[in-house]
A tleap script that builds the chain and sets N, CA, C and O, in Angstrom:
source leaprc.protein.ff14SB
mol = sequence {
  NMET ARG ARG ASN CYS LYS THR LEU GLY TYR
  LYS TYR ASP LYS ASN PHE ALA ILE LEU ALA
  GLY ASP PHE ILE LEU SER ILE ALA ILE LYS
  ASN LEU LEU GLU ILE ASN ASN SER LYS VAL
  PHE GLU ILE PHE GLN ASN CYS VAL GLN LYS
  MET THR GLU ALA GLU LEU LYS GLN LEU SER
  LEU ARG ASN THR THR PRO LYS GLU GLU ASP
  TYR LEU GLU ILE CYS LYS ASN LYS THR ALA
  LEU LEU CYS CYS PHE LEU CPHE
}
set mol.1.N position { 12.282 1.342 10.337 }
set mol.1.CA position { 12.606 1.819 11.542 }
set mol.1.C position { 12.160 3.223 11.208 }
set mol.1.O position { 12.308 3.637 10.058 }
set mol.2.N position { 11.441 4.236 12.465 }
set mol.2.CA position { 11.474 5.752 12.172 }
set mol.2.C position { 12.044 6.069 13.748 }
set mol.2.O position { 11.902 5.320 14.714 }
set mol.3.N position { 12.671 7.281 13.734 }
set mol.3.CA position { 12.941 7.983 14.604 }
set mol.3.C position { 13.884 6.565 15.762 }
set mol.3.O position { 14.335 6.663 16.903 }
set mol.4.N position { 13.868 5.982 15.284 }
set mol.4.CA position { 14.629 4.617 15.667 }
set mol.4.C position { 13.984 3.773 16.669 }
set mol.4.O position { 14.655 3.308 17.590 }
set mol.5.N position { 12.537 3.503 16.545 }
set mol.5.CA position { 11.409 2.895 16.868 }
set mol.5.C position { 11.132 1.901 15.714 }
set mol.5.O position { 10.855 2.191 14.550 }
set mol.6.N position { 11.254 0.745 16.234 }
set mol.6.CA position { 9.926 0.112 15.001 }
set mol.6.C position { 8.649 0.301 14.553 }
set mol.6.O position { 7.689 0.274 15.322 }
set mol.7.N position { 8.584 0.428 13.768 }
set mol.7.CA position { 7.215 0.874 13.100 }
set mol.7.C position { 5.912 -0.677 12.860 }
set mol.7.O position { 6.149 -1.875 12.710 }
set mol.8.N position { 4.897 -0.095 12.906 }
set mol.8.CA position { 3.565 -0.857 13.056 }
set mol.8.C position { 3.869 -2.048 11.814 }
set mol.8.O position { 3.820 -3.263 12.008 }
set mol.9.N position { 4.172 -1.416 10.573 }
set mol.9.CA position { 4.515 -2.512 9.562 }
set mol.9.C position { 6.125 -3.461 9.797 }
set mol.9.O position { 6.353 -4.586 9.351 }
set mol.10.N position { 7.099 -2.564 10.652 }
set mol.10.CA position { 8.173 -3.717 10.588 }
set mol.10.C position { 8.432 -4.380 11.582 }
set mol.10.O position { 9.559 -4.853 11.729 }
set mol.11.N position { 7.062 -4.637 12.840 }
set mol.11.CA position { 6.682 -4.962 13.790 }
set mol.11.C position { 5.568 -5.849 13.971 }
set mol.11.O position { 5.480 -6.731 14.826 }
set mol.12.N position { 4.534 -5.473 12.898 }
set mol.12.CA position { 3.636 -6.792 12.312 }
set mol.12.C position { 3.783 -6.688 10.997 }
set mol.12.O position { 4.640 -7.416 10.496 }
set mol.13.N position { 3.112 -5.902 10.224 }
set mol.13.CA position { 3.115 -6.347 8.843 }
set mol.13.C position { 2.722 -4.743 7.905 }
set mol.13.O position { 1.944 -4.070 8.580 }
set mol.14.N position { 2.930 -4.362 7.157 }
set mol.14.CA position { 2.310 -3.464 5.579 }
set mol.14.C position { 0.580 -3.656 6.062 }
set mol.14.O position { 0.051 -2.665 6.567 }
set mol.15.N position { 0.026 -4.498 5.951 }
set mol.15.CA position { -1.404 -4.372 5.677 }
set mol.15.C position { -1.967 -3.822 7.863 }
set mol.15.O position { -2.865 -2.986 7.969 }
set mol.16.N position { -1.500 -4.243 8.848 }
set mol.16.CA position { -1.745 -3.957 9.964 }
set mol.16.C position { -1.295 -2.621 10.285 }
set mol.16.O position { -1.600 -1.867 11.209 }
set mol.17.N position { -0.823 -2.549 9.705 }
set mol.17.CA position { -0.039 -0.814 9.568 }
set mol.17.C position { -1.157 0.218 8.467 }
set mol.17.O position { -1.361 1.407 8.714 }
set mol.18.N position { -1.533 -0.219 7.744 }
set mol.18.CA position { -2.318 0.840 6.998 }
set mol.18.C position { -3.997 0.608 7.549 }
set mol.18.O position { -4.783 1.492 7.209 }
set mol.19.N position { -4.547 -0.563 8.387 }
set mol.19.CA position { -5.505 -0.988 8.965 }
set mol.19.C position { -5.451 0.410 9.866 }
set mol.19.O position { -6.066 1.424 9.537 }
set mol.20.N position { -4.354 0.273 11.431 }
set mol.20.CA position { -4.049 0.893 12.408 }
set mol.20.C position { -4.084 2.422 11.833 }
set mol.20.O position { -4.695 3.166 12.599 }
set mol.21.N position { -3.524 3.132 10.551 }
set mol.21.CA position { -4.026 4.323 9.866 }
set mol.21.C position { -5.460 4.464 10.199 }
set mol.21.O position { -6.020 5.156 11.050 }
set mol.22.N position { -6.023 3.433 9.102 }
set mol.22.CA position { -7.314 3.826 8.840 }
set mol.22.C position { -8.065 3.556 10.069 }
set mol.22.O position { -9.272 3.550 9.824 }
set mol.23.N position { -7.802 3.333 11.284 }
set mol.23.CA position { -9.297 3.326 12.257 }
set mol.23.C position { -8.512 4.771 13.289 }
set mol.23.O position { -9.180 5.702 13.739 }
set mol.24.N position { -7.337 4.649 13.429 }
set mol.24.CA position { -6.929 6.487 13.424 }
set mol.24.C position { -7.288 7.312 12.923 }
set mol.24.O position { -7.408 8.369 13.543 }
set mol.25.N position { -7.522 7.254 11.992 }
set mol.25.CA position { -8.536 8.427 10.732 }
set mol.25.C position { -9.909 8.319 11.289 }
set mol.25.O position { -10.570 9.353 11.188 }
set mol.26.N position { -10.508 7.267 11.875 }
set mol.26.CA position { -11.388 7.023 11.506 }
set mol.26.C position { -12.232 8.034 12.660 }
set mol.26.O position { -13.327 8.591 12.580 }
set mol.27.N position { -10.993 7.990 13.976 }
set mol.27.CA position { -11.620 8.373 14.878 }
set mol.27.C position { -11.634 10.036 14.834 }
set mol.27.O position { -12.542 10.837 15.054 }
set mol.28.N position { -10.049 10.238 14.405 }
set mol.28.CA position { -10.029 11.114 14.136 }
set mol.28.C position { -11.916 12.694 13.427 }
set mol.28.O position { -12.510 13.745 13.668 }
set mol.29.N position { -11.790 11.329 12.417 }
set mol.29.CA position { -13.315 11.736 12.004 }
set mol.29.C position { -14.452 11.916 12.714 }
set mol.29.O position { -15.156 12.911 12.884 }
set mol.30.N position { -14.516 10.923 13.059 }
set mol.30.CA position { -15.681 10.963 14.073 }
set mol.30.C position { -15.373 12.702 15.214 }
set mol.30.O position { -16.071 13.703 15.379 }
set mol.31.N position { -14.061 12.301 15.729 }
set mol.31.CA position { -13.779 13.677 16.939 }
set mol.31.C position { -14.189 15.285 16.073 }
set mol.31.O position { -14.565 16.322 16.619 }
set mol.32.N position { -13.981 15.060 14.696 }
set mol.32.CA position { -14.442 16.301 14.578 }
set mol.32.C position { -15.479 16.456 13.934 }
set mol.32.O position { -15.528 17.580 13.435 }
set mol.33.N position { -16.339 15.829 13.716 }
set mol.33.CA position { -17.919 15.268 13.995 }
set mol.33.C position { -18.742 16.222 14.955 }
set mol.33.O position { -19.293 17.297 14.718 }
set mol.34.N position { -18.653 15.539 16.016 }
set mol.34.CA position { -19.007 15.555 17.330 }
set mol.34.C position { -18.772 17.574 17.254 }
set mol.34.O position { -19.611 18.435 17.519 }
set mol.35.N position { -17.501 17.722 16.852 }
set mol.35.CA position { -17.504 19.748 17.260 }
set mol.35.C position { -17.910 20.213 16.307 }
set mol.35.O position { -17.801 21.435 16.406 }
set mol.36.N position { -18.327 19.938 15.414 }
set mol.36.CA position { -19.397 20.208 14.327 }
set mol.36.C position { -19.186 21.807 13.701 }
set mol.36.O position { -19.996 22.733 13.667 }
set mol.37.N position { -17.921 21.747 13.277 }
set mol.37.CA position { -17.088 22.807 12.825 }
set mol.37.C position { -16.596 22.876 11.865 }
set mol.37.O position { -15.453 22.419 11.828 }
set mol.38.N position { -17.326 23.629 10.240 }
set mol.38.CA position { -16.808 23.574 9.275 }
set mol.38.C position { -15.655 23.410 9.182 }
set mol.38.O position { -14.944 22.426 8.979 }
set mol.39.N position { -15.375 25.131 9.449 }
set mol.39.CA position { -13.747 24.894 8.935 }
set mol.39.C position { -12.831 24.448 9.223 }
set mol.39.O position { -11.780 24.594 8.598 }
set mol.40.N position { -13.037 23.431 10.777 }
set mol.40.CA position { -12.351 22.533 11.422 }
set mol.40.C position { -11.963 22.308 10.230 }
set mol.40.O position { -10.992 22.732 9.604 }
set mol.41.N position { -13.309 21.170 9.786 }
set mol.41.CA position { -13.636 19.965 9.036 }
set mol.41.C position { -12.544 20.332 8.126 }
set mol.41.O position { -11.556 19.602 8.060 }
set mol.42.N position { -12.661 21.723 7.204 }
set mol.42.CA position { -12.274 21.939 6.241 }
set mol.42.C position { -10.845 21.686 6.036 }
set mol.42.O position { -10.084 21.265 5.165 }
set mol.43.N position { -10.825 22.180 7.355 }
set mol.43.CA position { -8.669 22.353 7.961 }
set mol.43.C position { -8.019 20.848 7.224 }
set mol.43.O position { -7.440 20.433 6.220 }
set mol.44.N position { -8.705 20.332 8.792 }
set mol.44.CA position { -8.452 18.728 8.591 }
set mol.44.C position { -8.822 17.652 7.016 }
set mol.44.O position { -8.349 16.518 6.937 }
set mol.45.N position { -9.594 18.170 6.032 }
set mol.45.CA position { -9.559 17.737 4.649 }
set mol.45.C position { -8.434 17.798 4.337 }
set mol.45.O position { -7.581 16.951 4.071 }
set mol.46.N position { -8.466 19.679 4.407 }
set mol.46.CA position { -7.259 19.830 2.898 }
set mol.46.C position { -5.977 19.309 4.142 }
set mol.46.O position { -5.182 18.784 3.363 }
set mol.47.N position { -5.630 19.222 4.902 }
set mol.47.CA position { -4.521 18.397 5.370 }
set mol.47.C position { -4.277 16.793 4.550 }
set mol.47.O position { -3.461 16.416 3.708 }
set mol.48.N position { -5.154 16.271 5.100 }
set mol.48.CA position { -5.049 14.972 4.471 }
set mol.48.C position { -4.820 14.588 3.046 }
set mol.48.O position { -4.239 13.585 2.631 }
set mol.49.N position { -5.539 15.844 2.166 }
set mol.49.CA position { -5.209 15.771 1.630 }
set mol.49.C position { -4.199 15.944 0.334 }
set mol.49.O position { -4.163 15.474 -0.803 }
set mol.50.N position { -3.417 16.844 1.086 }
set mol.50.CA position { -1.832 17.213 0.544 }
set mol.50.C position { -0.689 16.274 0.905 }
set mol.50.O position { 0.200 15.918 0.131 }
set mol.51.N position { -0.933 15.643 3.164 }
set mol.51.CA position { -0.180 14.396 2.849 }
set mol.51.C position { -0.390 13.565 1.749 }
set mol.51.O position { 0.672 13.289 1.192 }
set mol.52.N position { -1.613 12.948 1.113 }
set mol.52.CA position { -2.154 11.832 0.499 }
set mol.52.C position { -1.756 12.407 -1.185 }
set mol.52.O position { -1.794 11.608 -2.121 }
set mol.53.N position { -1.412 13.766 -1.379 }
set mol.53.CA position { -0.668 13.919 -2.511 }
set mol.53.C position { 0.902 13.852 -2.308 }
set mol.53.O position { 1.662 13.454 -3.192 }
set mol.54.N position { 1.378 14.349 -0.857 }
set mol.54.CA position { 3.023 13.890 -0.913 }
set mol.54.C position { 3.297 12.695 -0.864 }
set mol.54.O position { 4.442 12.414 -1.218 }
set mol.55.N position { 2.209 11.320 -0.335 }
set mol.55.CA position { 2.930 9.994 -0.307 }
set mol.55.C position { 3.022 9.665 -1.820 }
set mol.55.O position { 3.896 9.000 -2.376 }
set mol.56.N position { 1.712 10.392 -2.485 }
set mol.56.CA position { 1.819 9.339 -4.091 }
set mol.56.C position { 2.970 9.964 -5.183 }
set mol.56.O position { 3.479 9.478 -6.194 }
set mol.57.N position { 3.171 11.551 -4.347 }
set mol.57.CA position { 4.460 11.736 -4.869 }
set mol.57.C position { 5.668 11.278 -4.368 }
set mol.57.O position { 6.602 11.996 -4.724 }
set mol.58.N position { 5.936 10.489 -3.781 }
set mol.58.CA position { 6.844 9.998 -3.145 }
set mol.58.C position { 6.858 8.805 -4.021 }
set mol.58.O position { 7.682 8.360 -4.820 }
set mol.59.N position { 5.614 8.405 -3.597 }
set mol.59.CA position { 5.889 6.728 -4.135 }
set mol.59.C position { 5.902 6.503 -5.948 }
set mol.59.O position { 5.538 5.527 -6.603 }
set mol.60.N position { 6.425 7.712 -6.362 }
set mol.60.CA position { 6.682 8.099 -7.742 }
set mol.60.C position { 7.872 8.435 -8.165 }
set mol.60.O position { 8.245 8.597 -9.327 }
set mol.61.N position { 8.661 8.572 -6.847 }
set mol.61.CA position { 9.972 8.847 -7.062 }
set mol.61.C position { 10.481 7.750 -6.400 }
set mol.61.O position { 11.502 7.811 -5.715 }
set mol.62.N position { 9.792 6.694 -6.571 }
set mol.62.CA position { 10.892 5.910 -5.593 }
set mol.62.C position { 11.692 5.584 -6.596 }
set mol.62.O position { 11.463 5.827 -7.781 }
set mol.63.N position { 12.827 4.924 -6.076 }
set mol.63.CA position { 14.037 4.012 -6.759 }
set mol.63.C position { 14.566 5.290 -7.486 }
set mol.63.O position { 15.457 5.047 -8.299 }
set mol.64.N position { 14.144 6.819 -7.342 }
set mol.64.CA position { 15.270 7.518 -7.748 }
set mol.64.C position { 16.031 8.592 -7.199 }
set mol.64.O position { 16.370 8.223 -6.074 }
set mol.65.N position { 16.363 9.455 -7.373 }
set mol.65.CA position { 16.938 10.907 -6.370 }
set mol.65.C position { 16.325 11.542 -6.266 }
set mol.65.O position { 17.019 12.548 -6.416 }
set mol.66.N position { 15.177 11.936 -6.057 }
set mol.66.CA position { 14.430 12.920 -5.763 }
set mol.66.C position { 15.873 14.473 -6.021 }
set mol.66.O position { 17.047 14.593 -5.670 }
set mol.67.N position { 14.802 15.435 -6.866 }
set mol.67.CA position { 15.482 16.692 -6.648 }
set mol.67.C position { 15.268 17.972 -5.229 }
set mol.67.O position { 14.165 18.108 -4.700 }
set mol.68.N position { 16.115 18.546 -4.922 }
set mol.68.CA position { 15.823 18.955 -3.622 }
set mol.68.C position { 14.668 19.564 -3.311 }
set mol.68.O position { 14.188 19.634 -2.180 }
set mol.69.N position { 13.939 20.274 -4.902 }
set mol.69.CA position { 12.743 20.839 -4.471 }
set mol.69.C position { 11.264 19.740 -4.167 }
set mol.69.O position { 10.176 19.853 -3.604 }
set mol.70.N position { 11.671 19.166 -4.573 }
set mol.70.CA position { 10.271 18.049 -4.989 }
set mol.70.C position { 10.808 17.328 -3.479 }
set mol.70.O position { 9.842 16.698 -3.046 }
set mol.71.N position { 11.650 17.234 -2.804 }
set mol.71.CA position { 12.166 16.461 -1.604 }
set mol.71.C position { 11.311 17.121 -0.440 }
set mol.71.O position { 10.598 16.520 0.365 }
set mol.72.N position { 11.524 18.407 -0.521 }
set mol.72.CA position { 11.229 19.447 0.744 }
set mol.72.C position { 9.744 20.274 0.371 }
set mol.72.O position { 9.462 21.253 1.062 }
set mol.73.N position { 8.461 19.686 -1.156 }
set mol.73.CA position { 7.821 20.448 -1.205 }
set mol.73.C position { 7.041 18.370 -0.767 }
set mol.73.O position { 5.822 18.318 -0.603 }
set mol.74.N position { 7.594 17.429 -0.686 }
set mol.74.CA position { 7.033 16.005 0.075 }
set mol.74.C position { 7.304 16.093 1.585 }
set mol.74.O position { 6.499 15.625 2.391 }
set mol.75.N position { 8.421 16.684 1.957 }
set mol.75.CA position { 8.151 16.945 3.650 }
set mol.75.C position { 7.566 17.756 4.023 }
set mol.75.O position { 6.929 17.525 5.050 }
set mol.76.N position { 7.478 18.935 3.494 }
set mol.76.CA position { 6.703 19.615 4.198 }
set mol.76.C position { 4.923 19.423 3.942 }
set mol.76.O position { 4.117 19.733 4.820 }
set mol.77.N position { 4.535 18.893 2.668 }
set mol.77.CA position { 3.570 18.302 2.724 }
set mol.77.C position { 3.399 17.188 3.695 }
set mol.77.O position { 2.186 17.006 3.798 }
set mol.78.N position { 4.106 16.291 4.517 }
set mol.78.CA position { 3.614 15.379 5.064 }
set mol.78.C position { 3.977 15.445 6.499 }
set mol.78.O position { 3.167 16.336 6.753 }
set mol.79.N position { 4.430 15.265 7.410 }
set mol.79.CA position { 4.113 15.784 8.433 }
set mol.79.C position { 4.259 17.130 8.742 }
set mol.79.O position { 3.322 17.863 9.059 }
set mol.80.N position { 5.352 17.445 8.660 }
set mol.80.CA position { 5.898 19.141 8.939 }
set mol.80.C position { 4.200 19.939 9.105 }
set mol.80.O position { 3.894 20.693 10.028 }
set mol.81.N position { 3.023 19.406 7.632 }
set mol.81.CA position { 2.428 19.973 7.971 }
set mol.81.C position { 1.366 19.910 8.827 }
set mol.81.O position { 0.545 20.800 8.605 }
set mol.82.N position { 1.109 19.226 9.665 }
set mol.82.CA position { 0.433 18.894 10.540 }
set mol.82.C position { 1.227 20.394 11.878 }
set mol.82.O position { 0.601 20.981 12.761 }
set mol.83.N position { 2.584 20.550 11.525 }
set mol.83.CA position { 3.184 21.430 12.401 }
set mol.83.C position { 2.384 22.635 13.088 }
set mol.83.O position { 2.249 23.258 14.141 }
set mol.84.N position { 1.822 22.502 11.372 }
set mol.84.CA position { 1.571 24.315 11.415 }
set mol.84.C position { 0.760 24.810 12.017 }
set mol.84.O position { 0.698 26.001 12.322 }
set mol.85.N position { -0.442 23.441 12.434 }
set mol.85.CA position { -2.008 24.085 12.926 }
set mol.85.C position { -1.786 23.850 14.259 }
set mol.85.O position { -2.770 24.059 14.969 }
set mol.86.N position { -0.189 23.255 15.149 }
set mol.86.CA position { -0.210 23.768 15.976 }
set mol.86.C position { 0.011 25.004 16.661 }
set mol.86.O position { -0.915 25.160 17.459 }
set mol.87.N position { 0.525 25.604 16.690 }
set mol.87.CA position { 1.061 27.026 16.905 }
set mol.87.C position { -0.555 28.389 16.249 }
set mol.87.O position { -0.397 29.608 16.311 }
savepdb mol mol.pdb
quit
């Protein structure tokens, strides 16, 4: 569950959720290529990299209680990172 809703992984399975995410990512990349702006593509690449690094860090801390600074860094570099580009 996430934000009181069933996730794709919960509703179907983990593999379905991963493939759905890959599909959405491929659509985003296609749209970026159509914009044809290297600065926008660079920002997008940086976001994906930071989000992936945060996911890997979260995975490495699984089954532990993370330090507050690690937890905040993970939150900042996952979905919170995308909010920076909305304003």
